C-alpha positions as CSV (number, residue, x, y, z in Angstrom):
1,V,0.2,0.0,0.2
2,Q,1.5,3.2,-1.0
3,L,0.8,6.7,1.4
4,V,0.5,9.7,0.8
5,E,0.3,12.7,3.0
6,S,-1.0,16.4,2.2
7,G,-2.1,19.8,3.7
8,G,1.3,20.5,5.2
9,G,2.6,24.3,5.2
10,S,3.1,27.4,7.2
11,V,0.9,28.7,10.0
12,Q,1.5,31.1,12.9
13,A,1.0,29.9,16.7
14,G,-2.0,29.3,17.6
15,G,-3.1,28.3,13.9
16,S,-4.6,25.1,12.5
17,L,-3.9,23.0,9.5
18,R,-5.6,19.4,8.8
19,L,-3.5,16.9,7.2
20,S,-4.7,13.9,4.7
21,C,-2.8,10.3,4.6
22,A,-4.7,8.9,1.2
23,A,-3.4,4.9,0.9
24,S,-3.3,3.7,-3.2
25,G,-5.4,0.8,-1.5
26,R,-7.9,-0.6,0.9
27,I,-7.0,-1.0,4.2
28,L,-7.9,-3.8,5.8
29,P,-9.4,-4.6,9.0
30,G,-6.5,-5.3,11.7
31,N,-4.4,-2.3,10.4
32,V,-3.5,0.6,12.6
33,L,-2.5,3.6,10.6
34,S,-0.4,6.5,12.4
35,W,0.7,10.0,12.5
36,Y,4.5,10.9,13.5
37,R,7.0,13.8,13.0
38,Q,10.1,14.2,12.9
39,A,11.6,17.9,12.6
40,P,15.5,18.6,11.7
41,G,17.9,16.8,14.2
42,K,15.5,15.0,16.2
43,E,14.3,11.6,16.7
44,R,11.3,10.7,14.6
45,E,8.0,11.5,17.6
46,F,5.0,9.3,17.4
47,V,1.7,11.9,17.3
48,A,-1.5,9.8,17.0
49,S,-2.5,6.2,15.6
50,I,-5.8,4.8,14.7
51,A,-6.9,1.4,14.6
52,W,-9.0,1.0,11.3
53,S,-11.7,-1.3,12.4
54,S,-12.7,0.2,16.1
55,G,-11.7,3.1,15.6
56,H,-9.4,3.1,19.0
57,T,-7.0,6.1,19.2
58,E,-3.9,6.9,21.1
59,Y,-2.2,10.0,21.2
60,G,1.6,11.6,22.0
61,L,1.5,13.2,24.9
62,S,2.6,16.5,23.3
63,V,-0.3,16.7,21.3
64,Q,-3.1,15.6,23.2
65,G,-5.6,18.0,23.6
66,R,-4.8,20.0,20.1
67,F,-5.0,17.3,17.4
68,T,-7.4,14.9,16.8
69,I,-7.1,11.7,14.5
70,S,-10.0,10.4,12.2
71,K,-10.4,8.4,9.0
72,N,-13.1,7.8,6.1
73,N,-12.9,3.9,5.8
74,D,-14.8,4.5,2.2
75,K,-11.8,6.6,0.5
76,N,-9.2,4.6,2.7
77,M,-8.1,8.3,4.1
78,M,-6.8,9.3,7.4
79,F,-6.9,12.5,8.5
80,L,-4.8,14.9,11.7
81,E,-6.6,17.8,12.8
82,M,-3.9,20.2,14.1
83,N,-4.9,22.8,16.6
84,S,-3.5,25.6,18.4
85,L,0.1,24.8,16.9
86,K,2.7,25.7,18.7
87,P,6.5,26.4,17.1
88,E,7.9,23.0,18.3
89,D,5.0,21.4,16.3
90,T,7.2,22.1,13.1
91,A,8.4,19.0,11.8
92,T,7.8,16.8,8.4
93,Y,4.7,14.4,9.6
94,Y,4.2,10.9,8.5
95,C,2.0,8.6,7.9
96,G,2.2,4.7,8.2
97,R,0.9,1.4,8.4
98,R,1.4,-1.3,10.8
99,L,-0.8,-4.4,11.8
100,V,-2.8,-4.1,15.0
101,Y,-0.3,-7.0,16.9
102,V,3.1,-6.2,15.1
103,T,5.8,-2.9,16.0
104,D,7.1,-2.6,12.7
105,Y,5.7,-0.4,10.3
106,A,5.1,-1.8,6.8
107,D,4.2,1.2,4.8
108,W,5.5,5.1,4.9
109,G,4.4,7.9,3.3
110,K,6.9,10.4,1.9
111,G,6.0,13.2,4.6
112,T,4.5,16.8,4.5
113,L,6.2,19.6,6.0
114,V,4.4,21.8,8.6
115,T,6.0,24.7,9.7
116,V,5.2,26.9,12.7
117,S,6.3,30.4,13.3
118,S,6.0,32.2,16.4
């Protein structure tokens, strides 16, 4: 499955952006889709995940209460609504796919850049 992120851009602190992740094929039950981000010189950081069947969501501590992950099963798309953005949210955001009981990700997108200015 190919994953393609979109929606990145530049925004001022306090602003909002909505990222999208489109899958080239059908996402089957038993998969988890996630958002990770990586800032220059830093390790990749978990942002949020959503289970494709149950819709169960999880968030990284730094984004809880500000970001919301969602999905559209019919369109095989995942979204990340980002509010109250901070300069420290600046990073390239990646979407990834893994099976529920597997920790390694099978597919990654190429990322979309989010820049938050103060």
